[in-house]
N, C-alpha and C positions, 0 to 999 in steps of 0.2 A: 530647303534642305535637300542634300543629295539622297537619292535612292540607291541602295547597295544590295547586290545579290551575289551569291556564290553557288555555282552549279558544278557537278562532276559529269563529264561525258560518259554515257553508258555504252557507247559503241564507237567504232573507229570509222573514219572516212567522211564524216560530215564537215562541210565548210564552217568556219567560225561564224561568219555573218548569218548563215542560215540557222545555226544552232542558237544564236542569241535571239533571233526573231521568234523561233519556236518557244523558247523559254520566257521571253518578254513580248507577248503579242501586241502590247501597246506601241512597240517600236516598229517602224517601217524598215525595210531592207536598207534604204538610203540612210536613214537616221542611224541605224546600227553600224553601217560602214563608216559614217563620220565619227561616231564615238570610238570605234576601233582606231581610225586614223589619228584621232586626237589623244590616244593613250588612255582613254577611260575604261577600256576593256583589255584585260591581260589574261594570258594563258600560263599557268604555273608560275605566276609572278612576273612574267616578261611580256613586253609589248609584242604584238603580232600583226600579221597582215590579215585582211578580211578573208582572203582566199586560203588561209591555212587549213589543212585537213587535220581535224582533231583525232587523237588516239583515245581509246577507252581508258578512263581514269584521269584524263587531263582535267585540271581544276581551272574553271573559267570564272574570273571575278569581274563583275559589271558594276560600273558607277554611272548613274544617270543624273546629271546635274539638273537643277531646276530650269524650267523654261524662262528666258528673260521676259520682263514685262512687255506686253504688246503695246506698240504705239497707236493701235487702233482704238477709237472711242465708239461706244454704242450710240446710235441715234434713233430717235423715235420716228422712224420713217414707216408709213403703213406697209404691211406685208401681207400678201394673199397666199396663205399656205393651203395648198391643194391636198397634201398628204403628209403625214408625219409618223415615224416610228422611232425606236431607240437608236437607229443607225443613220437616218437620213430625213431630209425634207424635200418635198417637191413644191416649188414656189412658182407662182404665175407672175413673172417679172413685167412691170410696165415699161413702155418705151420711155426713153429719156433718162433711165437709171443705169449708170455704169456698174458692172458686176463687182469689180474689186479695186481697192486703192492701188496707187502707184507712188513711188517716192516723190514727195512734194505735193501729192494730192491724196490726202488720207481721209477725206470726209465725203459725205453724201453719196455713198455707194450701197449696193445690195449687201455687202459684207457688214457695213456699219449698221444697217437695218437688222440683219440677222443677229448680230451681237447684242442688240437691245432685248431680243427674245431669249437668246441662248448665250449668256456671257462666257460659259465654259469653252466655247469654240475657239476663243483666243488662245487656249492652251494646247490645242492639238497640232499646232505647227508654229515654227518660228518665222514664217514668212508673212507677207501682207495678204495672203490668200487662204486663210483658214477655212477648211471645209469645201473649198472650190474644187470641183472636178472637171468642169468644162465652163464655157462662157457663151454669152450672147452679146452681140454688138450693142452699144448703148441704145441705139434707136431701133433695135429689134425687140419685140415683145414676145411673151409666151413662157411655156413651161421649161424649167430647168432644175437640175439636181444640186443639192448641197449635202455633204456628209457631216454627221454629228460626232464622229470619232475617227481616230487614225486608221483603225482596221477597216472600217467601212470606206474611208476615203481611198485607201490603197486598192480595195476590191473594185470600187467603181471606176477608178482610173484605169485599172487593168481591163475592165469591160470596154471602156472606150478604146483602149490600145488595141484590143483584139477585134474591134469593130462588131461587137455583139449587142450594142445598144442601138435601138431604132430611133431616128430623129427625123420627124416630118415637119415641113414648113408650108405655109401658104404664101404665095408670092404673086403680085400683079405685075405683068410686064407689058411694055408697049409693043403692039403688033399682034398679028394673028399667028400664033406659033403652031407650026405643023412639022412633023406628024404629031398626033395628039399624045403619044407616049414615046419617050426616048431616053437615052443615056448620053451624058456628056462626059467624056474622058479626056482630060487635058491637064498637064502638069502645071502647078501654080508655084510662083516664087515672087520675090521682090521685083517690082518694075524697075528695070535698069535705068529708065529715064526719070523716075520719081520714087525715091526710096520709101516714101510714106504710103505708097500704093502697092497693091499686089497686082499680078498680071499672069496671063498664060505665057510661060517661058519654057524653052527647050530643056533646061537643066533644073527645072523646078521639082517639087515633090509631087508624087502621084496623087491625083484627085479624081474622084468619080461622083457624079451627081445624076440621079434618076428623077424624071419628072413625068407628071400626068396632067393633062388639061382637065380642069373642072368645068369651065365654061368660057365662052367668048362674050365680051361686052364691047360692042362697037369695034374699035381698032385696038382693043386690049385683050389680054388673056389672063385668066386666073388659074394658077397652077398649084398642085400639091407637089412638093419637092422632097425627095429623100436623099439625105447626105450619107454616102457610104464611107467617106473620109471626112476629116474635120479640119480642113485647111482654113487659114484666116481669110475671111470675106469670100469663101468658096462659092456660095450660091450667086452672089452679086457679080463676081468675076466671070463665072462660067456662063451665066445668062447674057451678060454683056458681050462676051466673046462670040456667041452664036448670033448676035444681032437682035436680041430681045431684052433690052435693059430693064431693070427693076424700076418701077414708077416711084418717084419721090427720092431716089437715091442720088445725092449731090456729087458723089465721087465716081461711080461707075455707070449710073443710070441717067434718068432724065428728071428734071424738076417738074412739079405739077402744082397747079393752083389749088388742087383739091387736098393736098397733103403737106404737112410740115415735117414729115420724116419718111423713110423708105417703107414701102408696103412689103413688109416681111415679118411673118409671125410664126413662132414655134408652136405648132398646133397639137402635136402628139409626141410622146416620149415613152419608149418601152425599154425595160431593163430587168435584170434579175435581182431580187432582194438579197443583199449580202448575207442576211441571217439564215434564210431558208433555201435560196436558189430558185424560188418561185418567180416566174416571169409575170410582170405587171405592166400595164399601160395607163397613161394619164393624158387627159386632153385639156385644151384651153380654147374657148370660143374666140372668134374674131372680135377684137376690141372695138368699141364704138367709133373711134376715129377712122378705122379702116372700113367698117361697115358703111359709114357715111360717105367715104370716098367712093366706094363701089356704087352707091346710089347716085351720087352726083355725076359720076362718069357715065353710068347707065342712062 
């Protein structure tokens, strides 16, 4: 059943879409704009543009149609929840688990696992990524965030957009990387020779990666890596570009008899809680397969 609301603007000058979001905080700015574009929101009985500046006394009628049924099915996949509150989850994702479904591949993902614990998440978005605010590659393990409502989702996405979220990874690379601390700044975009890969390209998007050597093991280096930007495959592309490829990475790095996946683990994540603004950090220990690989290589 449709939800219907009627509000009267008490001041002049506010944009229609901003007014709607203030009155209906369950809506994101994008969702509000779509409802306006589709004619579900009117001003004084007439369709309007999202950018319309309201006058005091304008009557705004809002109709929010029900969310269509989600094509996603919950699955009883084990889930390691590190932290939970009313707004979000911090989960420790295992390697081998894709984060979200895609058209034609709607099963066996982190989202399916989360829906088995929190079925209501299917209603916070009409996409295949309910609650998803960032992602880890399928074969990267470690801590990641999932929103439990639309307001929190928008808040966390904005924290990522403004680069106020701290993301630290552990990576093992081939070679003895020097200097022991450094920053890699190189634009990343689609590889012009292979559209399925990313590469350092002149006209790519700005990308910045900071690293610190933790220890040397033979002809390998264990690093802690901080991502200041969030480009696709950023760490793997940047480290390969400076000549120190990630061990076990079949695309940009080098294969290893000690690993069946890339040695890349999201070990720390820091952000502000949407409800209070308090800064918090969460950690994930190196999983057993990567610990074993370090021992074998050492």
